[in-house]
C-alpha positions in Angstrom: 0.1 -0.1 -0.1 2.5 2.3 0.8 3.9 1.8 -2.7 1.4 2.1 -4.3 1.2 5.0 -2.4 4.6 7.1 -3.4 3.9 5.9 -6.6 1.2 7.9 -6.8 2.1 10.9 -5.2 5.7 10.7 -7.1 3.4 10.5 -10.3 1.6 13.5 -9.7 3.9 15.7 -9.0 3.9 19.3 -11.1 6.9 22.1 -12.1 6.0 24.5 -9.6 3.9 22.8 -7.1 4.9 23.2 -3.4 4.7 19.8 -3.0 7.8 19.5 -5.5 9.7 22.3 -4.0 9.7 20.6 -0.6 10.5 17.4 -2.1 13.4 19.7 -3.9 14.7 21.2 -0.9 14.9 17.3 0.7 17.4 15.5 -1.3 19.3 19.0 -1.2 19.5 18.7 2.3 20.2 14.7 1.6 23.1 16.3 -0.4 24.7 18.6 1.9 24.4 15.4 4.7 26.3 13.6 2.1 23.4 11.0 2.8 21.7 8.7 0.5 19.7 10.9 -1.2 17.0 8.0 -3.0 14.1 9.6 -2.0 11.6 7.1 -2.9 13.9 4.9 -0.2 13.4 7.9 2.3 10.0 8.6 1.9 8.7 4.9 2.5 10.8 4.9 5.4 8.9 8.4 7.0 5.5 6.9 5.4 5.7 3.3 7.2 5.3 5.8 10.6 1.8 5.7 9.8 1.3 1.9 9.9 3.0 2.3 13.7 0.5 2.5 16.6 2.8 3.9 19.1 3.9 7.0 16.6 0.6 7.2 14.3 -1.8 9.6 16.4 1.2 11.9 16.4 1.6 12.0 12.9 -1.6 12.9 12.1 -1.5 15.6 14.3 0.3 17.6 11.9 -2.4 17.1 9.2 -3.5 20.0 9.9 0.0 21.9 9.0 0.2 23.1 5.2 3.6 23.3 3.5 3.6 27.0 3.8 3.5 26.7 7.6 6.4 24.1 7.2 8.4 26.5 4.9 7.8 29.5 7.7 8.3 27.1 10.4 12.1 25.9 8.5 12.6 30.0 9.0 12.5 30.4 12.3 14.1 27.3 13.5 17.3 28.7 11.1 16.4 31.8 12.4 16.7 30.3 16.3 20.0 28.9 15.3 22.2 31.6 13.4 20.9 33.7 16.4 23.0 31.5 19.1 25.7 31.1 16.4 25.8 34.9 15.8 26.6 35.5 19.6 28.7 32.8 19.6 31.2 34.0 17.2 31.0 38.0 18.9 32.5 35.9 22.4 35.2 34.2 19.5 35.9 37.6 18.3 36.0 39.1 21.6 38.8 36.9 22.5 40.7 37.5 19.6 40.8 41.2 20.8 41.8 40.4 24.2 45.0 38.0 23.0 46.1 40.4 20.6 45.7 43.5 23.1 47.6 41.5 26.0 49.9 39.4 23.9 47.6 36.2 24.8 48.9 32.9 23.0 48.3 29.4 22.4 51.2 28.2 24.7 50.5 30.9 27.1 47.1 28.0 28.1 47.2 25.0 29.9 46.8 22.2 27.8 47.4 24.7 24.7 44.8 24.3 22.1 43.1 21.9 24.1 42.3 24.3 26.5 39.6 27.4 26.8 42.7 28.8 24.3 41.6 26.3 21.2 37.8 27.3 22.5 37.1 30.8 21.3 39.2 30.4 18.8 37.2 27.7 17.2 33.9 29.8 18.1 35.6 32.7 16.3 35.9 31.0 13.1 32.3 30.0 13.0 33.4 26.2 14.1 30.5 24.8 15.7 31.2 21.2 16.5 30.6 21.7 20.3 29.4 24.5 21.2 29.5 23.7 24.8 32.6 24.1 26.8 34.4 20.8 28.0 35.4 19.2 31.0 39.0 20.9 31.2 37.7 23.9 29.4 34.7 24.4 31.8 37.2 23.8 35.0 39.8 26.5 33.8 36.5 28.8 33.0 35.4 28.0 37.1 38.7 28.0 38.8 40.5 30.9 36.5 43.4 28.7 35.7 43.9 30.7 32.3 47.6 30.5 32.3 50.2 27.8 32.8 52.8 27.1 35.1 56.1 30.0 34.8 53.8 32.3 32.4 54.1 35.6 33.5 52.0 38.9 30.9 52.2 42.3 31.1 49.2 43.1 32.9 48.1 39.1 33.9 45.9 40.1 36.4 44.2 42.7 34.0 43.8 39.9 30.9 42.5 36.8 34.2 39.7 39.6 34.7 38.7 39.9 30.9 39.0 36.1 30.5 36.7 35.4 33.2 34.1 38.3 32.0 34.2 36.6 28.5 34.2 33.0 30.0 30.8 34.4 32.5 29.3 36.2 29.1 29.6 32.9 27.5 28.5 30.3 29.7 25.2 32.6 30.3 24.3 32.6 26.5 25.1 28.7 26.5 23.0 28.1 29.2 20.0 30.7 27.6 20.0 28.9 23.7 22.6 26.3 23.6 19.3 23.5 24.1 16.9 25.2 21.6 20.2 25.4 19.3 20.6 21.4 19.5 16.5 20.7 19.6 15.9 22.3 16.8 18.8 21.1 15.0 17.6 17.8 15.0 14.0 18.9 13.8 15.9 20.0 10.7 17.5 16.6 10.0 13.8 15.1 9.6 11.4 18.6 9.3 11.3 17.8 5.2 10.6 13.8 5.8 8.3 14.8 8.4 6.5 17.5 6.3 5.5 15.1 3.7 3.5 13.1 5.7 0.9 14.6 6.1 0.5 13.5 1.6 1.5 10.2 2.0 -1.3 9.9 4.4 -3.8 11.3 2.1 -2.4 8.9 -0.8 -2.8 5.8 1.8 -6.3 6.7 2.3 -7.2 7.4 -1.5 -6.2 4.2 -2.3 -7.9 2.6 0.6 -11.1 4.2 -0.5 -10.5 3.3 -3.9 -9.9 -0.5 -3.6 -12.2 -0.6 -0.7 -9.1 -1.9 1.5 -8.4 -1.2 5.0 -4.3 -2.4 6.2 -4.3 -3.9 9.1 -3.0 -1.4 11.8 -6.0 0.8 10.7 -8.3 -2.3 11.5 -6.9 -2.2 14.6 -7.3 1.5 15.3 -10.7 1.8 14.1 -11.8 -0.7 16.2 -10.0 0.9 19.5 -11.5 3.8 18.6 -15.2 2.1 18.7 -14.0 1.0 21.9 -13.2 3.9 23.3 -16.2 5.6 22.7 -19.1 3.4 22.4 -21.5 1.2 25.3 -19.1 -2.0 25.5 -22.5 -3.9 25.3 -24.1 -2.7 22.3 -20.7 -3.3 20.6 -19.5 -7.1 21.0 -23.5 -8.3 22.1 -23.2 -10.1 18.5 -20.0 -11.6 18.9 -19.4 -11.6 22.6 -21.9 -13.4 23.2 -20.9 -16.3 20.7 -17.5 -17.2 23.1 -16.6 -18.2 26.9 -13.1 -19.1 26.5 -10.4 -17.9 25.2 -6.5 -18.2 24.6 -3.7 -15.8 24.3 -0.7 -16.9 23.1 2.6 -15.2 23.2 0.7 -12.7 25.2 4.7 -11.1 25.3 4.5 -9.7 22.1 1.0 -8.3 21.8 0.5 -5.2 21.5 -0.9 -2.3 23.8 -3.9 -1.5 20.7 -4.6 -5.1 20.2 -5.0 -5.7 24.6 -7.5 -3.3 24.7 -9.3 -4.0 21.8 -9.5 -7.8 23.4 -10.5 -6.7 26.4 -14.1 -6.1 26.6 -14.5 -9.9 25.0 -12.5 -11.4 27.4 -14.2 -9.1 29.8 -17.8 -9.6 29.3 -17.0 -13.0 28.8 -15.2 -13.5 32.5 -18.4 -11.6 33.5 -21.0 -14.0 32.3 -21.7 -17.2 33.3 -23.3 -20.2 31.8 -25.4 -23.1 33.7 -23.4 -22.0 36.3 -20.2 -23.2 34.3 -17.5 -20.1 34.2 -15.8 -18.5 31.6 -11.7 -18.9 31.7 -9.4 -16.7 29.3 -5.4 -18.3 29.3 -3.0 -16.5 29.0 0.3 -17.4 27.5 4.1 -16.2 27.8 7.2 -15.2 28.8 8.6 -12.0 29.7 12.6 -13.7 28.7 11.1 -14.0 24.7 10.0 -10.7 24.2 12.0 -10.3 21.1 9.0 -8.2 18.7 9.3 -4.9 20.6 10.1 -3.6 16.8 6.5 -4.5 15.5 4.8 -3.2 19.0 5.3 -5.8 21.0 5.2 -4.3 24.6 6.1 -6.8 27.3 5.3 -4.2 30.4 1.7 -5.3 29.9 2.7 -9.3 30.4 4.6 -8.2 33.3 1.6 -5.7 35.1 -1.0 -8.2 34.8 -3.8 -8.3 36.3 -3.3 -4.8 35.9 -4.0 -2.7 32.5 -0.5 -1.2 31.5 -0.9 2.2 30.2 -5.1 2.0 30.7 -6.9 5.1 29.1 -8.7 7.0 32.0 -11.6 5.7 31.2 -14.2 4.2 34.4 -15.1 0.9 32.2 -11.1 0.4 32.3 -11.5 0.0 36.3 -14.0 -2.7 35.8 -12.4 -4.7 33.5 -9.1 -4.2 36.2 -11.1 -5.0 38.8 -12.7 -8.4 37.1 -9.4 -9.2 36.0 -7.9 -9.0 39.5 -10.8 -11.3 40.8 -10.2 -14.3 38.1 -6.4 -14.2 38.2 -4.5 -17.4 39.1 -0.6 -17.5 38.1 0.8 -19.9 37.2 4.8 -20.6 36.2 6.3 -23.7 33.9 9.0 -24.2 35.7 9.5 -28.3 33.5 11.8 -28.1 30.4 10.4 -31.5 28.2 12.5 -29.9 25.5 15.9 -30.1 26.4 18.4 -32.1 27.8 19.3 -31.4 31.9 23.1 -30.1 30.9 21.2 -27.9 28.8 19.2 -26.6 30.9 21.6 -26.8 34.0 23.5 -24.2 31.6 20.9 -21.5 30.6 19.5 -21.2 34.3 23.4 -20.6 36.0 24.9 -18.1 32.8 21.4 -16.0 32.3 21.3 -15.8 36.4 24.7 -14.5 36.3 23.7 -12.1 33.2 20.9 -10.8 35.0 22.9 -10.2 38.7 25.8 -8.6 36.8 23.2 -6.5 35.3 21.8 -5.1 38.3 18.9 -3.9 36.7 15.6 -4.0 38.5 13.5 -3.8 35.3 15.1 -7.1 34.0 15.8 -8.9 37.3 11.4 -8.4 37.7 11.5 -10.0 34.1 13.8 -12.8 34.7 12.5 -13.8 38.1 11.0 -17.4 37.2 14.2 -18.1 35.6 14.9 -21.3 37.2 14.0 -24.8 35.4 14.0 -28.3 35.5 14.5 -31.1 33.8 11.9 -34.9 34.4 13.8 -37.8 34.8 15.2 -39.1 32.2 16.8 -36.0 30.5 20.3 -36.1 31.2 23.1 -35.5 29.2 23.7 -32.2 26.4 26.6 -30.6 25.4 27.9 -27.0 25.4 31.0 -25.5 23.4 32.2 -22.2 23.4 35.3 -21.1 21.1 36.7 -17.5 20.9 37.7 -17.0 17.2 40.4 -14.4 17.1 42.6 -13.1 14.5 45.7 -10.7 14.6 44.5 -7.2 13.8 40.9 -7.4 15.2 39.5 -7.3 11.8 36.0 -8.3 11.8 35.8 -9.8 8.0 38.8 -12.2 9.1 36.8 -12.8 12.1 33.6 -13.9 10.3 35.8 -15.7 7.9 37.7 -17.8 10.5 33.8 -18.2 12.6 32.5 -19.3 9.6 34.7 -22.0 8.3 34.9 -23.6 12.4 31.2 -23.6 11.9 31.3 -25.4 8.7 34.2 -27.9 9.4 31.5 -28.6 13.1 28.7 -29.1 11.3 30.7 -31.4 8.7 31.7 -33.4 11.2 28.6 -33.9 13.4 27.2 -35.3 9.4 29.5 -37.5 9.3 28.5 -38.9 12.7 25.6 -39.6 12.2 23.7 -36.3 13.0 20.3 -36.1 10.9 20.6 -32.4 9.0 17.7 -31.3 9.4 17.2 -31.3 13.2 21.3 -28.7 13.0 20.2 -25.1 13.3 22.4 -22.2 12.3 21.2 -18.9 13.9 22.3 -15.4 12.9 21.4 -12.0 13.9 20.5 -10.8 10.4 20.0 -12.0 7.0 23.2 -10.7 6.0 24.8 -12.9 8.1 22.3 -15.7 7.3 23.6 -15.3 3.5 27.0 -15.4 4.8 27.1 -19.1 6.5 24.7 -20.7 3.7 27.4 -19.6 1.6 29.8 -21.7 3.2 27.9 -24.6 3.7 26.5 -24.8 0.5 30.6 -24.1 -0.7 31.6 -27.3 1.3 28.5 -29.2 -0.7 26.2 -29.5 3.3 22.5 -29.2 1.7 21.3 -26.1 3.2 17.5 -24.4 3.5 17.0 -20.7 4.5 14.9 -18.2 3.7 17.6 -15.8 2.5 19.7 -19.0 0.7 16.0 -20.0 -0.9 15.1 -16.7 -2.2 14.5 -17.7 -6.5 16.5 -14.5 -7.0 19.7 -15.9 -4.9 20.1 -18.2 -7.8 23.0 -17.5 -10.9 20.9 -19.2 -13.2 18.2 -16.9 -12.5 20.0 -13.6 -12.2 21.7 -14.7 -15.3 18.0 -15.6 -17.5 16.9 -12.5 -15.4 20.1 -10.1 -17.3 19.3 -11.4 -20.1 15.5 -10.3 -20.5 16.8 -6.9 -19.5 19.4 -6.9 -22.8 16.4 -8.0 -24.8 14.1 -5.6 -23.1 16.3 -2.0 -23.5 19.0 -3.8 -26.9 20.8 -0.1 -26.7 21.8 -0.7 -23.6 26.0 -2.1 -23.3 25.6 -2.6 -19.4 23.2 -5.5 -19.6 25.1 -6.7 -22.5 28.2 -7.0 -19.8 26.3 -8.1 -16.9 25.0 -10.9 -19.4 28.4 -12.0 -20.5 29.5 -12.2 -16.9 27.0 -14.4 -15.5 27.1 -16.7 -18.3 30.6 -17.2 -17.9 30.0 -17.8 -14.4 27.3 -20.6 -14.7 29.1 -21.7 -17.9 32.5 -22.3 -16.1 34.4 -20.2 -18.5 38.0 -18.8 -17.9 38.5 -15.2 -19.1 36.5 -13.4 -20.5 36.6 -11.6 -23.9 33.9 -8.9 -24.6 35.9 -7.0 -26.8 33.7 -8.7 -29.6 30.5 -7.9 -28.0 31.3 -4.1 -28.3 31.3 -4.2 -32.1 28.3 -6.7 -32.5 25.4 -5.6 -34.2 22.4 -6.7 -31.3 21.0 -9.1 -33.1 24.3 -10.6 -33.4 25.4 -10.4 -30.3 22.1 -12.1 -29.5 22.7 -15.1 -31.8 26.5 -15.6 -30.7 25.8 -15.3 -27.2 21.8 -16.4 -26.1 21.5 -18.6 -29.0 19.3 -17.0 -32.0 18.2 -13.6 -33.1 16.8 -11.5 -31.3 13.1 -12.1 -33.5 12.7 -15.4 -32.3 12.5 -14.7 -28.9 10.1 -11.2 -29.4 7.8 -13.6 -31.1 6.7 -15.8 -27.9 4.5 -15.5 -24.7 6.5 -14.4 -22.5 6.5 -17.6 -20.5 7.5 -19.3 -23.6 10.6 -16.8 -23.8 12.0 -17.1 -20.9 10.8 -21.0 -21.0 12.9 -20.7 -24.0 16.3 -18.5 -22.8 16.7 -21.7 -20.5 17.0 -24.0 -22.7 19.2 -21.9 -24.4 22.0 -20.6 -22.2 21.6 -22.6 -18.9 23.2 -25.7 -19.1 21.3 -29.0 -18.8 24.0 -29.9 -15.7 22.6 -26.5 -14.3 19.1 -27.1 -14.3 17.6 -26.8 -11.0 14.7 -25.9 -8.5 15.0 -22.1 -8.6 14.5 -22.3 -12.5 11.3 -23.7 -12.0 9.8 -21.7 -9.5 10.7 -18.4 -11.3 8.6 -19.9 -14.4 6.0 -20.2 -11.8 6.8 -16.3 -11.2 6.5 -15.8 -14.9 3.4 -17.7 -14.4 2.0 -15.4 -12.3 2.7 -12.5 -13.8 1.5 -13.1 -16.8 -1.9 -14.6 -15.8 -3.0 -11.2 -14.2 -1.0 -8.6 -16.2 0.3 -8.3 -20.1 2.8 -6.0 -20.3 5.1 -7.4 -22.3 9.4 -7.7 -20.9 10.3 -4.5 -19.4 6.5 -4.7 -17.5 7.4 -8.2 -16.3 11.2 -6.6 -14.7 9.4 -3.8 -12.8 7.3 -6.3 -11.2 10.1 -8.8 -10.5 12.3 -6.4 -9.3 9.6 -5.2 -6.8 8.4 -8.7 -5.8 11.7 -10.6 -6.1 12.6 -10.3 -2.7 9.0 -12.6 -1.6 9.9 -15.2 -4.1 11.5 -18.6 -2.2 11.5 -22.1 -3.3 9.0 -24.0 -0.6 10.8 -27.0 0.4 9.1 -29.7 1.8 8.9 -29.9 5.9 11.6 -33.4 6.4 14.2 -32.2 3.8 17.6 -33.2 5.1 19.0 -30.2 5.4 20.8 -27.9 7.9 18.7 -25.1 8.4 19.7 -21.9 8.3 17.1 -18.7 10.5 17.4 -16.1 11.9 17.0 -15.9 16.0 13.6 -14.1 15.3 12.1 -16.8 12.8 13.6 -19.9 15.4 11.2 -18.8 18.0 8.9 -21.6 19.1 11.2 -24.2 17.5 13.4 -26.9 18.7 16.6 -28.5 17.1 19.0 -31.4 18.6 21.7 -28.8 17.9 22.1 -25.4 18.0 24.9 -23.5 15.9 26.0 -19.8 16.2 29.0 -18.3 14.8 28.4 -14.9 14.9 28.8 -13.6 18.5 30.6 -11.2 17.2 28.9 -8.4 15.4 29.8 -5.3 17.9 27.3 -2.5 17.8 28.8 1.0 17.0 28.9 3.0 19.2 25.3 4.2 20.9 22.7 2.7 19.5 21.2 2.4 16.2 19.0 4.7 14.4 16.0 5.3 16.9 13.2 8.0 16.5 10.9 9.6 18.7 8.0 12.3 19.1 8.7 15.5 21.0 6.9 18.8 22.2 10.2 21.1 20.5 8.7 24.2 23.2 9.7 26.8 21.2 7.2 30.0 22.5 8.3 31.5 19.0 7.0 29.0 16.7 3.3 27.9 17.9 2.7 26.3 14.8 4.8 23.4 15.8 3.7 21.0 18.8 4.9 18.0 17.8 8.6 17.1 15.8 9.9 13.7 15.3 13.7 13.7 15.8 16.7 10.7 15.6 17.6 10.3 19.7 20.8 10.8 20.3 23.3 10.6 23.3 24.0 13.9 25.4 20.9 15.9 24.3 18.8 18.0 26.6 15.7 16.6 27.9 13.1 15.1 27.0 15.8 14.1 24.8 18.3 13.0 26.9 15.5 10.7 28.6 14.1 9.2 25.9 17.4 7.8 24.6 18.4 6.1 28.0 15.1 4.6 28.1 16.3 2.9 24.3 19.4 2.4 25.4 17.4 0.4 28.3 15.2 -1.7 26.3 17.7 -2.3 23.8 19.8 -3.9 26.7 16.6 -6.2 26.9 16.3 -7.1 23.5 19.1 -8.3 23.4 19.3 -10.7 26.5 15.5 -11.7 24.9 17.7 -12.7 22.2 20.3 -14.5 23.6 17.9 -16.3 25.7 15.7 -17.8 22.7 18.5 -19.0 20.6 20.2 -20.4 23.9 17.0 -22.4 24.7 16.0 -23.8 21.3 19.1 -26.4 21.7 17.5 -30.1 22.9 21.0 -31.5 22.7 24.0 -30.0 21.5 24.7 -26.0 21.6 28.0 -24.9 19.5 29.0 -21.3 19.7 31.5 -18.7 18.1 32.9 -15.5 20.0 35.3 -12.9 19.3 37.3 -11.0 21.8 36.8 -7.9 20.1 33.8 -6.5 21.9 35.5 -6.9 25.6 36.7 -3.3 26.0 33.0 -2.3 24.1 30.9 -0.2 26.0 27.8 -1.5 24.5 26.8 -4.6 25.9 25.6 -7.3 23.1 25.0 -10.6 23.1 28.7 -11.0 23.2 29.1 -9.1 25.8 26.2 -10.6 27.7 27.5 -13.9 28.0 31.0 -13.6 28.5 29.9 -12.0 31.6 27.6 -15.0 32.6 30.3 -16.9 31.6 32.8 -14.6 33.6 30.7 -14.5 36.7 29.8 -18.8 37.0 32.6 -20.3 35.5 35.4 -18.1 35.5 35.7 -18.3 31.8 37.8 -15.7 29.6 39.1 -15.0 26.3 42.1 -16.2 27.1 41.1 -20.2 27.9 40.1 -20.2 24.4 37.3 -23.7 24.7 34.9 -23.7 27.2 32.5 -26.8 27.2 30.3 -27.9 29.8 29.1 -31.3 29.5 29.7 -34.7 28.1 30.0 -34.7 24.2 28.3 -38.6 23.8 27.2 -39.8 20.6 24.9 -41.9 21.7 22.4 -38.9 21.9 21.9 -39.3 17.8 19.1 -40.7 17.4 18.8 -43.1 14.2 15.2 -42.1 11.9 14.1 -43.2 8.7 14.7 -42.4 5.2 14.5 -38.7 4.8 14.1 -36.6 1.2 17.2 -35.1 0.0 16.7 -31.6 -1.1 18.7 -32.7 -4.4 15.8 -34.8 -5.2 13.5 -31.4 -5.5 15.3 -30.1 -9.0 12.8 -30.5 -12.2 14.0 -31.9 -15.5 13.1 -29.0 -18.3 10.7 -30.4 -21.1 12.2 -29.9 -24.4 10.7 -27.0 -26.6 8.4 -27.1 -29.1 8.8 -23.8 -31.0 12.3 -25.5 -32.9 10.1 -28.1 -34.4 6.9 -26.7 -35.2 6.7 -23.2 -37.4 3.6 -21.2 -38.2 4.3 -18.9 -40.6 6.7 -19.6 -43.2 6.9 -21.0 -46.7 6.1 -24.9 -46.6 8.6 -24.4 -49.8 11.5 -24.0 -47.0 10.0 -26.4 -44.7 8.8 -29.5 -47.4 11.7 -31.8 -48.2 9.3 -33.1 -50.5 9.1 -29.2 -52.7 12.2 -27.4 -52.0 15.0 -27.0 -53.9 18.1 -27.8 -52.8 19.3 -24.1 -54.0 17.2 -22.2 -51.8 18.0 -24.5 -48.4 21.6 -23.6 -49.5 21.1 -20.3 -50.1 19.3 -19.9 -46.6 21.1 -21.0 -44.2 24.2 -19.5 -46.0 22.9 -15.7 -44.9 22.4 -17.8 -41.2 25.7 -18.8 -41.2 27.5 -15.6 -42.5 25.4 -13.4 -40.6 27.8 -14.4 -37.9 30.8 -14.0 -39.7 32.7 -11.0 -39.0 35.6 -11.7 -39.9 37.0 -14.2 -42.4 38.3 -15.8 -39.0 35.0 -16.4 -37.2 34.1 -19.1 -39.8 35.6 -21.7 -38.2 34.0 -21.2 -34.6 30.4 -20.6 -36.0 31.1 -23.9 -38.1 31.8 -25.8 -34.5 28.9 -24.2 -32.9 26.7 -25.2 -35.6 27.6 -28.5 -35.9 27.2 -28.9 -32.3 23.8 -27.7 -31.9 23.0 -30.3 -34.6 22.0 -27.5 -37.4 24.9 -28.5 -40.1 25.9 -32.2 -40.8 29.2 -32.5 -41.5 29.0 -32.6 -44.8 27.6 -29.0 -45.3 30.3 -28.1 -42.8 33.2 -29.1 -45.3 31.4 -27.9 -48.1 30.8 -24.4 -47.0 33.9 -24.4 -45.8 35.4 -24.8 -49.4 32.9 -22.4 -50.9 34.1 -19.8 -48.1 38.1 -20.8 -48.9 37.3 -19.9 -52.8 35.7 -16.8 -51.8 38.8 -15.8 -50.0 41.0 -16.1 -53.0 39.5 -13.2 -54.3 41.2 -10.2 -53.2 37.9 -8.0 -53.6 35.5 -10.9 -51.6 38.4 -11.1 -49.4 38.7 -7.5 -48.4 35.0 -7.0 -47.4 35.9 -9.6 -44.4 39.0 -8.2 -43.5 38.7 -6.3 -39.8 37.2 -2.9 -40.2 36.1 -0.1 -38.0 32.5 -1.7 -37.8 30.7 -4.5 -39.2 27.1 -4.8 -39.0 24.6 -7.9 -39.5 20.8 -8.4 -40.5 21.4 -5.0 -38.8 17.7 -3.0 -39.5 16.7 0.3 -41.3 13.8 2.0 -40.4 12.6 4.4 -43.0 9.9 6.8 -42.6 6.4 5.2 -42.7 7.3 2.2 -40.6 9.3 0.4 -43.5 11.8 -1.9 -42.5 14.8 -2.7 -44.4 17.3 -5.6 -43.7 20.6 -5.4 -45.2 23.3 -8.3 -45.1 26.0 -6.6 -44.6 26.9 -3.4 -43.6 30.7 -1.9 -43.2 31.2 1.5 -42.0 34.0 3.9 -42.1 34.5 7.4 -41.8 32.4 9.2 -44.0 32.0 6.1 -46.2 29.8 2.8 -46.0 29.8 -0.3 -47.9 26.4 -2.6 -48.2 26.6 -6.2 -49.5 24.0 -8.6 -49.8 23.9 -12.5 -49.8 22.4 -13.9 -53.2 21.8 -17.3 -54.3 20.8 -18.5 -57.6 21.1 -16.3 -60.9 21.8 -12.7 -61.5 18.5 -10.7 -61.6 17.8 -7.0 -61.5 15.2 -6.7 -58.5 18.5 -7.8 -56.7 20.3 -4.6 -57.9 16.9 -2.5 -56.7 17.1 -3.5 -53.5 20.7 -2.9 -52.8 20.4 1.1 -54.0 17.0 0.7 -51.9 19.9 -0.1 -49.1 22.1 2.7 -50.5 19.8 5.2 -50.2 18.5 4.7 -46.8 21.8 4.9 -45.3 22.5 8.2 -47.0 19.1 9.3 -45.6 20.9 8.8 -42.1 24.0 11.1 -42.8 26.3 8.7 -44.4 28.0 11.4 -47.7 29.7 8.4 -49.9 27.9 4.9 -50.2 29.1 1.6 -52.6 26.6 -1.2 -53.2 27.7 -4.8 -53.8 26.0 -8.1 -54.9 27.4 -11.4 -53.7 26.1 -14.3 -55.7 27.2 -17.5 -53.7 25.4 -20.4 -56.6 28.5 -22.0 -58.2 31.8 -20.0 -58.2 31.7 -16.7 -56.1 31.4 -13.8 -57.8 30.9 -10.0 -56.3 28.8 -7.5 -58.6 29.1 -4.1 -58.1 25.8 -2.0 -57.8 25.4 1.4 -59.3 
């Protein structure tokens, strides 16, 4: 929906419109900040705010602000900053005047350029990267530390008084205006994205109305508005009486609005009884597995039960909360039936130590029911943690080392008899999934993952898509190059010579590198075209299931749209990331997935190769809404800003709150990952995060190991439990993933020909001269230079187009042609040669000469003929000459090359 809304908005832009000017300013701002300025992706990210329930209401408040209002707001924000900067510059210039008057120099100040001297000097030249004095400079201001030891200047006491007065003035200015300066800068950074939110919202509403569709997030909001404003019995009179029992699973990932929408049903059920039987509501969840905060999940409301977290201030919610309290009974499930005893003991011990080390009251509350037990008969389990290192702590080297070790450990397990589809590799990001999937694939280990099984991830599919781009945009040389590269990879061809492709005509390029002339593809329906490309381009040994699913995607598009190759490519560009190969359950392959997708699953073995992703200093880009609090800008009561550390309130509090939530996210992710294992856990941890101020998953694990087991990176390898191969369970035959590879059916287009004269295809009626003439035309169309003939003949022999007898005949004919100096000169290395090139004349008339040689202000056109000479042949070449002259070529020579019997070259006057 957001894509359609943006396309609608951008397609309707016109020169001179206010919205157009706003978007131009947005791009200019991105260029100024040296950021990526792809307007579409940036606007899409901005528009996603409208589907976020925590931000939606605040975003809607901007709808009343017009573009004119925003332009005025922007001017006022810049004015706030300019006034403050001018004051700082004036203070800096006062300092420069003082230094000149009293002879103060940088070496006279303590810490030289790092002192007040450097600070004021930067202000004087308009450097505002640091507007507040740092700790050292503030100490110098407070204690009057103006001079280094042994410095004695004339009028030094008077100079000190001047510096004291200047510093006091500066501190007053900073105290009054620095906060507004910082906040105005953050608001300006997002002002253009914020300004277009209302326009995106309008476009979404228009599309929803036209298609009669409502986004799920909007559906929840509509229900919420009814719940908050209508009598409950009326709203749920038809639905509530039908159900008396409710099960709410994964409650820790439920959003505020979802729970508040369901609460009337639950309250109604708990308040009534049918034939003396009580109604029930079973809420199931685990605070430690709350990992979907980015989707709106709010763990606090699960922790707050039976109270309603952040409930609206309405009397009805008092009644509902009271009802929940009366019916509330908490039960912790402490027995783990999934994992063996050593796995459970390890997790209990490590996470108990982590929570203790963090000393966070909120986290301690969430992990209060951490301890689990195992039933009798579930003894055993093994944990191995290995520290990966590199000489220079290079992250790419660490990742490579971790990949190699993880792949080797999986290979050993498979050789020992572990079942492949009971081994899972867990990663935090899709890029990490791709990395380990590639490593497993290179080691011939079958692998399944959402990322690796994307249809677009196949090299063969990429090659076919590149060929389609080539056919859709024949004038683009880049598509030729990309196709040749992909084809060489698939065919394992060493060395890629693209020199000839630069001078080949498009028609000849297709014939030489795709397998047939472009008309042989353009005449086919899209699905048949793609199928034919696969037969012509992809070697039989490389056929795979990805190609079949790509054909399914082509068929899906063709059923709903008919906009040709270009239309399909545009559709594929948008949908390729959602098209995956379907793998049936039970396929014998290692599972690779993100931790989020592994939630709720279990595996015999969990491998985590990349516990080394150090977060950048601070946290990832996070945004929130604030009231800027500018008295002079009444129009702007709310603004969306990027949270940063060291900012004034309320931003600093929001930043701190988000940092604490991110820490909980990392801890919960680690908990979910380690509790997926039934029998074995294999982890690879790098040593790069040891000094990191941000506690990512690796550092949290390191904290637990250090406190519980006194393990440090210097130990190298941590082992817990017994590596017992008896834990392997023998299973029945599992279908290998290779069994899904399809077999392509041979095409019928080369065997059934429609529309050509029957005399050509019927052996009984066609003359030998006509057959040979057509074949000569096809062969010579691929011969640019004399030494090309052998290559062409060898290819046609392999394809079965010519027999060995015919090949010998054509070889002899060509040798005889090269014996004629005039004919041979037409096949020498020329500047540019075109074969079977189409000349489009006014009125749509098309001419296709057999060979055109282009030089400086001159051209030579040659037409091949079989049979007896005829005046019509001369007339045809004259038309070619006239057409070429119309393109601006002053001199055009024309020749007829007769190839029946001894070759004869005839000049056409």
